[in-house]
Phi, psi and omega in degrees: 000140183270145178266120181254121179285131179245120179263136179282131179292150178290154183294131179261019181293336179294331177293315179296322178296319179295317177296320178295319177296318179296317178297317178298320179294319178296319179296317178296318178299317181296315180295319180289328179290332175296320181290334179297324179296320179295322179295322178296320179295319180296321178293317180297324180299315181291329177291324183294318188261000181293134177223138182244029175231168182294309181254356174077002184229125170061015179269145180282131178269182182299333181267012182060031174257148179271132182260114179238042179296142180266082176250164178300320180297318180294318180295316181293326182290323183210075187300326183301332178291344187242355182306130177082355181280136175263163169105016176296127176226148177155171176265136180224155174263146180267130181240156180261174356279159179260156171241180181299324185241004184214167179203160178270132174250149182218139173210125179050044175087353179261130183244141178212150178273134177247135182248131184266130172288124187268076175251156175298124180257154178299317177218124179291144175246146183261106183266123181229149176304138181098347180280162174244129181245151168256118180254137179223105173105027178285154179247134178274125182235145173287124187300323182292346180269359183262124176255173183299332183250005185287329184266136182307143178107199180298156177301141180296137179286166184298320180298316180295317179298321180296316179296315181299320182295338179270000184252158173267326184220147180225142175264121181255126185218143177280141181300332178293342182260020178238142177221131177284121178268315178225116180290161180289000000 
């Protein structure tokens, strides 16, 4: 019988270790890239609501330019300058109490009632006190001009009408233009 020499192959565990390290690096890169989007949103939020005047409306700045930013503080300070204007955007905190069609929004100490356009939405969102919303495209309305049937959808309930009657200005927004950033 012939003797056949058999050589033991070298251990290939270093290949598996290298593949595991590569997989770990890819997973870490993916997780860290997710956090970059949140940092961009937080930076954009501070840019949206920044105001460099006392009341934020029609005041001359150091460069003699007029500041007409649409912030909650600016709207509350001089609502007539914003009646009928579309395009309110920003992050707001939800404050209670809520009604069937409305909720209180708050940012940097300024509070305003927001009224939801009741259209069928692709996906309903559950708005609760303590949540943070991103609003895109709200319209500033004079509260006294809003009737129970004036806003699209079902007739406004009595609680919502009562809250509106006590306000000077209301923010009207479509549910499709709201996104929960931080749930309650």
